[in-house]
VORO-32930 format. One record per atom (N, C-alpha, C, O): residue number from 0; x, z, y; atom name; residue in one letter. Coordinates in Angstrom, 2 decimals. Last residue first. Example, Ala and Ser with C-alpha at 12.3 -4.5 7.8 and 13.67 -1.06 7.14 Angstrom:
BEGIN
+------+---------+---------+---------+------+------+
: resi :    east :      up :   north : name : resn :
+------+---------+---------+---------+------+------+
:    1 :   12.85 :    7.08 :   -2.25 :    N :    S :
:    1 :   13.67 :    7.14 :   -1.06 :   CA :    S :
:    1 :   12.90 :    7.87 :    0.03 :    C :    S :
:    1 :   13.41 :    8.04 :    1.14 :    O :    S :
:    0 :   13.19 :    7.80 :   -5.69 :    N :    A :
:    0 :   12.30 :    7.80 :   -4.50 :   CA :    A :
:    0 :   13.20 :    7.80 :   -3.30 :    C :    A :
:    0 :   14.24 :    8.46 :   -3.32 :    O :    A :
+------+---------+---------+---------+------+------+
This chain:
BEGIN
+------+---------+---------+---------+------+------+
: resi :    east :      up :   north : name : resn :
+------+---------+---------+---------+------+------+
:   94 :   96.89 :  152.03 :  129.03 :    N :    X :
:   94 :   95.56 :  152.62 :  129.28 :   CA :    X :
:   94 :   95.37 :  153.91 :  128.54 :    C :    X :
:   94 :   94.31 :  154.53 :  128.65 :    O :    X :
:   93 :   99.44 :  151.22 :  128.25 :    N :    X :
:   93 :   99.17 :  151.55 :  129.64 :   CA :    X :
:   93 :   97.86 :  152.23 :  129.91 :    C :    X :
:   93 :   97.71 :  152.94 :  130.91 :    O :    X :
:   92 :   99.51 :  150.62 :  125.51 :    N :    X :
:   92 :  100.42 :  151.62 :  126.07 :   CA :    X :
:   92 :  100.00 :  152.10 :  127.46 :    C :    X :
:   92 :  100.20 :  153.27 :  127.79 :    O :    X :
:   91 :   97.43 :  148.78 :  124.83 :    N :    X :
:   91 :   97.94 :  149.77 :  123.88 :   CA :    X :
:   91 :   98.65 :  150.93 :  124.55 :    C :    X :
:   91 :   98.42 :  152.09 :  124.20 :    O :    X :
:   90 :   97.06 :  147.19 :  127.09 :    N :    X :
:   90 :   95.90 :  147.88 :  126.51 :   CA :    X :
:   90 :   96.34 :  149.00 :  125.57 :    C :    X :
:   90 :   95.70 :  150.04 :  125.51 :    O :    X :
:   89 :   99.67 :  146.19 :  127.40 :    N :    X :
:   89 :   99.11 :  147.08 :  128.41 :   CA :    X :
:   89 :   97.91 :  147.85 :  127.86 :    C :    X :
:   89 :   97.77 :  149.05 :  128.14 :    O :    X :
:   88 :   99.91 :  144.63 :  125.07 :    N :    X :
:   88 :  100.84 :  145.75 :  125.31 :   CA :    X :
:   88 :  100.23 :  146.72 :  126.31 :    C :    X :
:   88 :  100.27 :  147.94 :  126.10 :    O :    X :
:   87 :   97.79 :  142.78 :  125.55 :    N :    X :
:   87 :   97.80 :  143.63 :  124.36 :   CA :    X :
:   87 :   98.70 :  144.85 :  124.55 :    C :    X :
:   87 :   98.31 :  145.97 :  124.24 :    O :    X :
:   86 :   98.63 :  141.53 :  127.91 :    N :    X :
:   86 :   97.35 :  142.23 :  127.87 :   CA :    X :
:   86 :   97.33 :  143.21 :  126.71 :    C :    X :
:   86 :   96.90 :  144.36 :  126.86 :    O :    X :
:   85 :  101.03 :  140.37 :  127.03 :    N :    X :
:   85 :  101.05 :  141.37 :  128.10 :   CA :    X :
:   85 :   99.77 :  142.19 :  128.10 :    C :    X :
:   85 :   99.81 :  143.41 :  128.28 :    O :    X :
:   84 :  100.01 :  138.59 :  125.05 :    N :    X :
:   84 :  100.97 :  139.65 :  124.70 :   CA :    X :
:   84 :  100.98 :  140.75 :  125.75 :    C :    X :
:   84 :  100.94 :  141.93 :  125.41 :    O :    X :
:   83 :   98.36 :  136.82 :  126.49 :    N :    X :
:   83 :   97.77 :  137.70 :  125.48 :   CA :    X :
:   83 :   98.70 :  138.85 :  125.11 :    C :    X :
:   83 :   98.24 :  139.97 :  124.87 :    O :    X :
:   82 :   99.41 :  136.83 :  129.98 :    N :    X :
:   82 :   99.23 :  136.22 :  128.68 :   CA :    X :
:   82 :   98.71 :  137.27 :  127.68 :    C :    X :
:   82 :   98.64 :  138.46 :  128.00 :    O :    X :
:   81 :   98.06 :  136.95 :  133.25 :    N :    X :
:   81 :   98.63 :  137.68 :  132.11 :   CA :    X :
:   81 :   98.38 :  136.92 :  130.82 :    C :    X :
:   81 :   97.28 :  136.41 :  130.59 :    O :    X :
:   80 :   98.96 :  135.01 :  135.94 :    N :    X :
:   80 :   97.95 :  135.21 :  134.91 :   CA :    X :
:   80 :   98.60 :  135.82 :  133.69 :    C :    X :
:   80 :   99.57 :  135.28 :  133.15 :    O :    X :
:   79 :  101.17 :  136.93 :  138.08 :    N :    X :
:   79 :  100.70 :  135.69 :  137.46 :   CA :    X :
:   79 :   99.65 :  136.02 :  136.41 :    C :    X :
:   79 :   99.47 :  137.18 :  136.04 :    O :    X :
:   78 :  103.57 :  138.05 :  140.34 :    N :    X :
:   78 :  102.23 :  138.25 :  139.78 :   CA :    X :
:   78 :  101.75 :  136.90 :  139.25 :    C :    X :
:   78 :  101.92 :  135.87 :  139.91 :    O :    X :
:   77 :  106.55 :  139.75 :  141.44 :    N :    X :
:   77 :  105.82 :  138.60 :  140.94 :   CA :    X :
:   77 :  104.42 :  139.03 :  140.50 :    C :    X :
:   77 :  104.14 :  140.21 :  140.32 :    O :    X :
:   76 :  107.42 :  141.80 :  143.12 :    N :    X :
:   76 :  108.41 :  140.87 :  142.59 :   CA :    X :
:   76 :  107.73 :  139.60 :  142.10 :    C :    X :
:   76 :  108.24 :  138.50 :  142.31 :    O :    X :
:   75 :  106.40 :  143.72 :  145.88 :    N :    X :
:   75 :  106.02 :  142.79 :  144.82 :   CA :    X :
:   75 :  107.19 :  141.90 :  144.43 :    C :    X :
:   75 :  107.86 :  141.32 :  145.28 :    O :    X :
:   74 :  106.82 :  146.95 :  146.47 :    N :    X :
:   74 :  107.45 :  145.67 :  146.81 :   CA :    X :
:   74 :  107.22 :  144.72 :  145.65 :    C :    X :
:   74 :  107.79 :  144.89 :  144.57 :    O :    X :
:   73 :  104.95 :  149.50 :  147.61 :    N :    X :
:   73 :  105.07 :  148.63 :  146.44 :   CA :    X :
:   73 :  105.62 :  147.29 :  146.92 :    C :    X :
:   73 :  104.96 :  146.58 :  147.68 :    O :    X :
:   72 :  106.35 :  152.36 :  149.21 :    N :    X :
:   72 :  105.74 :  151.04 :  149.29 :   CA :    X :
:   72 :  105.94 :  150.29 :  147.98 :    C :    X :
:   72 :  106.97 :  150.44 :  147.32 :    O :    X :
:   71 :  107.82 :  154.67 :  149.07 :    N :    X :
:   71 :  106.37 :  154.78 :  149.03 :   CA :    X :
:   71 :  105.63 :  153.46 :  149.15 :    C :    X :
:   71 :  104.40 :  153.45 :  149.18 :    O :    X :
:   70 :  110.51 :  153.73 :  149.04 :    N :    X :
:   70 :  110.01 :  154.53 :  150.16 :   CA :    X :
:   70 :  108.48 :  154.55 :  150.23 :    C :    X :
:   70 :  107.91 :  154.45 :  151.31 :    O :    X :
:   69 :  109.69 :  151.39 :  146.74 :    N :    X :
:   69 :  110.77 :  151.76 :  147.66 :   CA :    X :
:   69 :  110.12 :  152.48 :  148.83 :    C :    X :
:   69 :  109.29 :  151.91 :  149.53 :    O :    X :
:   68 :  108.87 :  150.35 :  143.54 :    N :    X :
:   68 :  108.57 :  151.29 :  144.62 :   CA :    X :
:   68 :  109.81 :  151.53 :  145.44 :    C :    X :
:   68 :  110.87 :  151.84 :  144.89 :    O :    X :
:   67 :  108.37 :  146.97 :  142.47 :    N :    X :
:   67 :  109.20 :  148.17 :  142.52 :   CA :    X :
:   67 :  108.71 :  149.04 :  143.67 :    C :    X :
:   67 :  108.18 :  148.53 :  144.66 :    O :    X :
:   66 :  106.42 :  144.90 :  140.19 :    N :    X :
:   66 :  106.83 :  145.40 :  141.49 :   CA :    X :
:   66 :  107.81 :  146.55 :  141.34 :    C :    X :
:   66 :  108.06 :  147.04 :  140.24 :    O :    X :
:   65 :  104.09 :  142.68 :  138.87 :    N :    X :
:   65 :  105.42 :  143.26 :  138.69 :   CA :    X :
:   65 :  105.94 :  143.66 :  140.07 :    C :    X :
:   65 :  105.92 :  142.86 :  141.01 :    O :    X :
:   64 :  101.11 :  142.15 :  137.19 :    N :    X :
:   64 :  101.69 :  142.41 :  138.50 :   CA :    X :
:   64 :  103.00 :  143.18 :  138.28 :    C :    X :
:   64 :  103.02 :  144.20 :  137.60 :    O :    X :
:   63 :   99.16 :  139.91 :  135.61 :    N :    X :
:   63 :  100.28 :  140.80 :  135.37 :   CA :    X :
:   63 :  100.99 :  140.92 :  136.71 :    C :    X :
:   63 :  101.41 :  139.92 :  137.29 :    O :    X :
:   62 :   95.64 :  139.59 :  135.90 :    N :    X :
:   62 :   96.97 :  139.36 :  136.44 :   CA :    X :
:   62 :   97.95 :  140.38 :  135.89 :    C :    X :
:   62 :   97.62 :  141.55 :  135.73 :    O :    X :
:   61 :   92.79 :  138.05 :  134.86 :    N :    X :
:   61 :   93.72 :  139.10 :  134.47 :   CA :    X :
:   61 :   95.11 :  138.75 :  134.99 :    C :    X :
:   61 :   95.70 :  137.75 :  134.59 :    O :    X :
:   60 :   89.97 :  137.41 :  136.76 :    N :    X :
:   60 :   91.27 :  136.85 :  136.35 :   CA :    X :
:   60 :   92.22 :  138.01 :  136.07 :    C :    X :
:   60 :   92.44 :  138.86 :  136.93 :    O :    X :
:   59 :   87.61 :  138.42 :  137.82 :    N :    X :
:   59 :   87.88 :  138.58 :  136.40 :   CA :    X :
:   59 :   89.17 :  137.97 :  135.90 :    C :    X :
:   59 :   89.43 :  138.01 :  134.70 :    O :    X :
:   58 :   87.23 :  138.43 :  140.49 :    N :    X :
:   58 :   86.61 :  137.31 :  139.77 :   CA :    X :
:   58 :   86.93 :  137.35 :  138.29 :    C :    X :
:   58 :   86.58 :  136.43 :  137.55 :    O :    X :
:   57 :   88.76 :  140.51 :  141.35 :    N :    X :
:   57 :   87.30 :  140.67 :  141.46 :   CA :    X :
:   57 :   86.54 :  139.53 :  140.77 :    C :    X :
:   57 :   85.35 :  139.66 :  140.49 :    O :    X :
:   56 :   91.28 :  140.66 :  138.78 :    N :    X :
:   56 :   90.85 :  140.43 :  140.16 :   CA :    X :
:   56 :   89.33 :  140.62 :  140.19 :    C :    X :
:   56 :   88.71 :  140.88 :  139.16 :    O :    X :
:   55 :   92.34 :  143.16 :  136.40 :    N :    X :
:   55 :   91.56 :  142.00 :  136.81 :   CA :    X :
:   55 :   91.42 :  141.89 :  138.32 :    C :    X :
:   55 :   91.46 :  142.89 :  139.04 :    O :    X :
:   54 :   95.72 :  143.95 :  135.37 :    N :    X :
:   54 :   94.41 :  144.33 :  135.91 :   CA :    X :
:   54 :   93.67 :  143.08 :  136.35 :    C :    X :
:   54 :   94.28 :  142.05 :  136.64 :    O :    X :
:   53 :   98.63 :  145.31 :  134.10 :    N :    X :
:   53 :   97.68 :  144.20 :  133.99 :   CA :    X :
:   53 :   96.34 :  144.71 :  134.49 :    C :    X :
:   53 :   95.88 :  145.78 :  134.08 :    O :    X :
:   52 :  101.83 :  146.19 :  135.52 :    N :    X :
:   52 :  100.53 :  146.52 :  134.95 :   CA :    X :
:   52 :   99.72 :  145.24 :  134.84 :    C :    X :
:   52 :  100.08 :  144.21 :  135.42 :    O :    X :
:   51 :  105.19 :  147.47 :  136.04 :    N :    X :
:   51 :  104.20 :  146.41 :  135.89 :   CA :    X :
:   51 :  102.90 :  146.97 :  135.34 :    C :    X :
:   51 :  102.86 :  148.07 :  134.78 :    O :    X :
:   50 :  108.37 :  148.05 :  137.68 :    N :    X :
:   50 :  107.12 :  148.50 :  137.07 :   CA :    X :
:   50 :  106.16 :  147.32 :  136.95 :    C :    X :
:   50 :  106.30 :  146.32 :  137.65 :    O :    X :
:   49 :  111.79 :  148.57 :  137.68 :    N :    X :
:   49 :  110.73 :  147.57 :  137.80 :   CA :    X :
:   49 :  109.52 :  148.06 :  137.02 :    C :    X :
:   49 :  109.63 :  148.45 :  135.85 :    O :    X :
:   48 :  113.32 :  151.44 :  139.23 :    N :    X :
:   48 :  112.83 :  150.72 :  138.05 :   CA :    X :
:   48 :  111.76 :  149.69 :  138.42 :    C :    X :
:   48 :  110.94 :  149.89 :  139.32 :    O :    X :
:   47 :  115.38 :  150.99 :  142.23 :    N :    X :
:   47 :  114.48 :  151.71 :  141.32 :   CA :    X :
:   47 :  113.93 :  150.80 :  140.23 :    C :    X :
:   47 :  114.04 :  149.57 :  140.29 :    O :    X :
:   46 :  117.16 :  149.26 :  140.09 :    N :    X :
:   46 :  117.16 :  150.61 :  140.62 :   CA :    X :
:   46 :  116.61 :  150.53 :  142.03 :    C :    X :
:   46 :  117.30 :  150.06 :  142.94 :    O :    X :
:   45 :  116.18 :  147.36 :  137.18 :    N :    X :
:   45 :  116.56 :  147.49 :  138.58 :   CA :    X :
:   45 :  116.62 :  148.97 :  138.93 :    C :    X :
:   45 :  116.18 :  149.82 :  138.16 :    O :    X :
:   44 :  116.06 :  145.13 :  134.49 :    N :    X :
:   44 :  116.24 :  146.50 :  134.95 :   CA :    X :
:   44 :  116.79 :  146.51 :  136.37 :    C :    X :
:   44 :  117.72 :  145.79 :  136.70 :    O :    X :
:   43 :  115.85 :  142.71 :  133.33 :    N :    X :
:   43 :  114.88 :  143.01 :  134.38 :   CA :    X :
:   43 :  115.04 :  144.42 :  134.92 :    C :    X :
:   43 :  114.23 :  144.86 :  135.74 :    O :    X :
:   42 :  117.57 :  142.41 :  131.21 :    N :    X :
:   42 :  117.77 :  141.51 :  132.35 :   CA :    X :
:   42 :  116.80 :  141.75 :  133.49 :    C :    X :
:   42 :  116.88 :  141.07 :  134.51 :    O :    X :
:   41 :  116.53 :  144.38 :  129.41 :    N :    X :
:   41 :  117.84 :  144.52 :  130.03 :   CA :    X :
:   41 :  118.01 :  143.66 :  131.28 :    C :    X :
:   41 :  118.54 :  144.12 :  132.29 :    O :    X :
:   40 :  113.28 :  145.68 :  129.72 :    N :    X :
:   40 :  114.13 :  144.58 :  129.29 :   CA :    X :
:   40 :  115.42 :  144.58 :  130.10 :    C :    X :
:   40 :  115.41 :  144.75 :  131.32 :    O :    X :
:   39 :  111.52 :  147.60 :  130.59 :    N :    X :
:   39 :  112.78 :  148.04 :  130.02 :   CA :    X :
:   39 :  113.69 :  146.93 :  129.54 :    C :    X :
:   39 :  114.76 :  147.20 :  129.01 :    O :    X :
:   38 :  109.45 :  148.16 :  133.05 :    N :    X :
:   38 :  109.99 :  146.98 :  132.38 :   CA :    X :
:   38 :  111.39 :  147.34 :  131.89 :    C :    X :
:   38 :  112.33 :  147.40 :  132.68 :    O :    X :
:   37 :  107.11 :  150.73 :  132.74 :    N :    X :
:   37 :  108.47 :  150.37 :  133.14 :   CA :    X :
:   37 :  108.91 :  149.15 :  132.34 :    C :    X :
:   37 :  108.77 :  149.10 :  131.12 :    O :    X :
:   36 :  103.72 :  150.64 :  133.85 :    N :    X :
:   36 :  104.69 :  150.63 :  132.77 :   CA :    X :
:   36 :  106.05 :  150.20 :  133.32 :    C :    X :
:   36 :  106.13 :  149.41 :  134.26 :    O :    X :
:   35 :  101.31 :  152.67 :  135.35 :    N :    X :
:   35 :  102.33 :  151.65 :  135.56 :   CA :    X :
:   35 :  103.31 :  151.76 :  134.40 :    C :    X :
:   35 :  103.69 :  152.87 :  134.01 :    O :    X :
:   34 :   98.17 :  153.31 :  133.64 :    N :    X :
:   34 :   99.47 :  153.68 :  134.21 :   CA :    X :
:   34 :  100.27 :  152.44 :  134.56 :    C :    X :
:   34 :   99.97 :  151.33 :  134.13 :    O :    X :
:   33 :   94.70 :  152.67 :  134.45 :    N :    X :
:   33 :   95.81 :  152.99 :  133.57 :   CA :    X :
:   33 :   97.06 :  153.29 :  134.36 :    C :    X :
:   33 :   97.03 :  153.50 :  135.57 :    O :    X :
:   32 :   93.25 :  150.17 :  135.97 :    N :    X :
:   32 :   92.84 :  151.34 :  135.20 :   CA :    X :
:   32 :   93.97 :  151.63 :  134.22 :    C :    X :
:   32 :   94.15 :  150.89 :  133.25 :    O :    X :
:   31 :   93.06 :  148.44 :  139.03 :    N :    X :
:   31 :   93.91 :  148.92 :  137.93 :   CA :    X :
:   31 :   93.32 :  150.18 :  137.30 :    C :    X :
:   31 :   92.94 :  151.12 :  138.00 :    O :    X :
:   30 :   91.83 :  147.44 :  141.26 :    N :    X :
:   30 :   91.05 :  147.48 :  140.01 :   CA :    X :
:   30 :   91.81 :  148.05 :  138.82 :    C :    X :
:   30 :   91.27 :  148.13 :  137.72 :    O :    X :
:   29 :   93.76 :  147.43 :  143.28 :    N :    X :
:   29 :   92.53 :  148.19 :  143.48 :   CA :    X :
:   29 :   91.76 :  148.40 :  142.18 :    C :    X :
:   29 :   91.09 :  149.42 :  142.01 :    O :    X :
:   28 :   95.63 :  145.64 :  142.19 :    N :    X :
:   28 :   96.01 :  147.03 :  142.46 :   CA :    X :
:   28 :   94.77 :  147.91 :  142.58 :    C :    X :
:   28 :   94.73 :  149.01 :  142.03 :    O :    X :
:   27 :   93.97 :  143.35 :  142.16 :    N :    X :
:   27 :   94.50 :  143.88 :  140.90 :   CA :    X :
:   27 :   94.94 :  145.34 :  141.08 :    C :    X :
:   27 :   94.66 :  146.18 :  140.23 :    O :    X :
:   26 :   93.57 :  142.99 :  144.91 :    N :    X :
:   26 :   92.43 :  143.33 :  144.05 :   CA :    X :
:   26 :   92.90 :  143.91 :  142.73 :    C :    X :
:   26 :   92.30 :  144.86 :  142.22 :    O :    X :
:   25 :   96.18 :  142.24 :  145.66 :    N :    X :
:   25 :   95.57 :  143.46 :  146.21 :   CA :    X :
:   25 :   94.41 :  143.92 :  145.34 :    C :    X :
:   25 :   94.27 :  145.11 :  145.07 :    O :    X :
:   24 :   96.30 :  139.82 :  144.28 :    N :    X :
:   24 :   97.23 :  140.90 :  143.93 :   CA :    X :
:   24 :   96.68 :  142.23 :  144.43 :    C :    X :
:   24 :   96.71 :  143.23 :  143.71 :    O :    X :
:   23 :   94.32 :  138.39 :  145.66 :    N :    X :
:   23 :   94.16 :  138.64 :  144.22 :   CA :    X :
:   23 :   95.08 :  139.78 :  143.76 :    C :    X :
:   23 :   94.67 :  140.61 :  142.95 :    O :    X :
:   22 :   95.45 :  138.23 :  148.21 :    N :    X :
:   22 :   94.25 :  139.04 :  148.02 :   CA :    X :
:   22 :   93.99 :  139.33 :  146.54 :    C :    X :
:   22 :   93.49 :  140.40 :  146.21 :    O :    X :
:   21 :   97.58 :  136.42 :  147.78 :    N :    X :
:   21 :   97.85 :  137.82 :  148.11 :   CA :    X :
:   21 :   96.64 :  138.69 :  147.83 :    C :    X :
:   21 :   96.77 :  139.78 :  147.27 :    O :    X :
:   20 :   96.95 :  134.24 :  144.97 :    N :    X :
:   20 :   96.84 :  134.58 :  146.38 :   CA :    X :
:   20 :   97.11 :  136.07 :  146.59 :    C :    X :
:   20 :   96.89 :  136.88 :  145.68 :    O :    X :
:   19 :   98.58 :  132.11 :  142.72 :    N :    X :
:   19 :   98.02 :  133.44 :  142.96 :   CA :    X :
:   19 :   98.04 :  133.69 :  144.46 :    C :    X :
:   19 :   99.02 :  133.38 :  145.14 :    O :    X :
:   18 :   99.97 :  130.02 :  141.44 :    N :    X :
:   18 :   98.63 :  129.81 :  142.01 :   CA :    X :
:   18 :   97.87 :  131.12 :  142.17 :    C :    X :
:   18 :   96.70 :  131.24 :  141.81 :    O :    X :
:   17 :  102.59 :  130.07 :  140.58 :    N :    X :
:   17 :  101.60 :  130.83 :  139.81 :   CA :    X :
:   17 :  100.17 :  130.66 :  140.29 :    C :    X :
:   17 :   99.24 :  131.12 :  139.63 :    O :    X :
:   16 :  104.00 :  128.31 :  142.31 :    N :    X :
:   16 :  104.28 :  128.35 :  140.87 :   CA :    X :
:   16 :  103.14 :  128.97 :  140.07 :    C :    X :
:   16 :  102.77 :  128.46 :  139.01 :    O :    X :
:   15 :  102.92 :  128.52 :  144.94 :    N :    X :
:   15 :  103.33 :  127.24 :  144.38 :   CA :    X :
:   15 :  103.48 :  127.23 :  142.86 :    C :    X :
:   15 :  103.13 :  126.25 :  142.21 :    O :    X :
:   14 :  102.16 :  131.27 :  145.41 :    N :    X :
:   14 :  101.28 :  130.14 :  145.74 :   CA :    X :
:   14 :  101.64 :  128.89 :  144.94 :    C :    X :
:   14 :  100.77 :  128.27 :  144.33 :    O :    X :
:   13 :  104.35 :  132.77 :  144.48 :    N :    X :
:   13 :  102.99 :  133.06 :  144.02 :   CA :    X :
:   13 :  102.10 :  131.85 :  144.22 :    C :    X :
:   13 :  101.36 :  131.45 :  143.31 :    O :    X :
:   12 :  106.44 :  131.61 :  145.98 :    N :    X :
:   12 :  106.44 :  131.50 :  144.52 :   CA :    X :
:   12 :  105.04 :  131.75 :  143.97 :    C :    X :
:   12 :  104.58 :  131.02 :  143.08 :    O :    X :
:   11 :  105.62 :  132.41 :  148.56 :    N :    X :
:   11 :  105.74 :  130.99 :  148.24 :   CA :    X :
:   11 :  105.70 :  130.78 :  146.73 :    C :    X :
:   11 :  105.01 :  129.88 :  146.25 :    O :    X :
:   10 :  105.81 :  135.19 :  148.29 :    N :    X :
:   10 :  104.52 :  134.55 :  148.62 :   CA :    X :
:   10 :  104.53 :  133.07 :  148.27 :    C :    X :
:   10 :  103.54 :  132.54 :  147.75 :    O :    X :
:    9 :  108.57 :  135.39 :  147.87 :    N :    X :
:    9 :  107.67 :  135.74 :  146.78 :   CA :    X :
:    9 :  106.28 :  135.14 :  147.04 :    C :    X :
:    9 :  105.64 :  134.65 :  146.12 :    O :    X :
:    8 :  109.50 :  134.61 :  150.40 :    N :    X :
:    8 :  109.89 :  133.83 :  149.22 :   CA :    X :
:    8 :  108.98 :  134.14 :  148.03 :    C :    X :
:    8 :  108.66 :  133.24 :  147.25 :    O :    X :
:    7 :  108.41 :  136.58 :  152.07 :    N :    X :
:    7 :  108.00 :  135.19 :  152.24 :   CA :    X :
:    7 :  108.34 :  134.36 :  151.01 :    C :    X :
:    7 :  107.55 :  133.51 :  150.60 :    O :    X :
:    6 :  107.54 :  139.58 :  150.23 :    N :    X :
:    6 :  108.44 :  138.74 :  151.03 :   CA :    X :
:    6 :  107.91 :  137.32 :  151.11 :    C :    X :
:    6 :  107.08 :  136.90 :  150.30 :    O :    X :
:    5 :  105.21 :  142.01 :  150.47 :    N :    X :
:    5 :  105.48 :  140.76 :  149.77 :   CA :    X :
:    5 :  106.34 :  139.89 :  150.68 :    C :    X :
:    5 :  105.92 :  139.52 :  151.78 :    O :    X :
:    4 :  104.19 :  145.26 :  150.03 :    N :    X :
:    4 :  105.16 :  144.42 :  150.74 :   CA :    X :
:    4 :  105.42 :  143.19 :  149.88 :    C :    X :
:    4 :  105.80 :  143.29 :  148.71 :    O :    X :
:    3 :  101.53 :  147.38 :  150.40 :    N :    X :
:    3 :  102.06 :  146.29 :  149.58 :   CA :    X :
:    3 :  102.95 :  145.40 :  150.44 :    C :    X :
:    3 :  102.50 :  144.85 :  151.45 :    O :    X :
:    2 :  100.74 :  150.78 :  150.23 :    N :    X :
:    2 :  101.20 :  149.69 :  151.10 :   CA :    X :
:    2 :  101.92 :  148.64 :  150.24 :    C :    X :
:    2 :  102.81 :  148.97 :  149.45 :    O :    X :
:    1 :   98.22 :  151.38 :  147.72 :    N :    X :
:    1 :   99.58 :  151.54 :  148.24 :   CA :    X :
:    1 :   99.88 :  150.46 :  149.27 :    C :    X :
:    1 :   99.33 :  149.36 :  149.20 :    O :    X :
:    0 :   94.79 :  152.10 :  148.43 :    N :    X :
:    0 :   95.82 :  151.25 :  147.84 :   CA :    X :
:    0 :   97.17 :  151.55 :  148.49 :    C :    X :
:    0 :   97.24 :  151.93 :  149.66 :    O :    X :
+------+---------+---------+---------+------+------+
C-alpha cells in the first residue's frame, strides 16, 4: 500500500461527519480493483490533481476515497460511503 497521510482535521471529519475509520480507508486502498480517476469538477481541481476511487472495506462497505499524490504519498482529502452514482461511474470508467 502507498504511504497514507491523513491530517488531524481530516481524521476528525472522517470520524464525526462520515463515520469512517482510518483502517477502513487503508482497507479500501488494499482492496481497490481498477484505476484512480481524476476529479475534473471545476471546484475540486487541485495541483496535483485530485484522484478518487471506490473500493470495499473488509466488511463490504463501499467507500469513495478522495486523495492527492505528493512526493509518492497519498494525502487523504476525504472518504465516505459511496453513493450509487459514484459506484456506477467507477464501475464504468475505473474498472
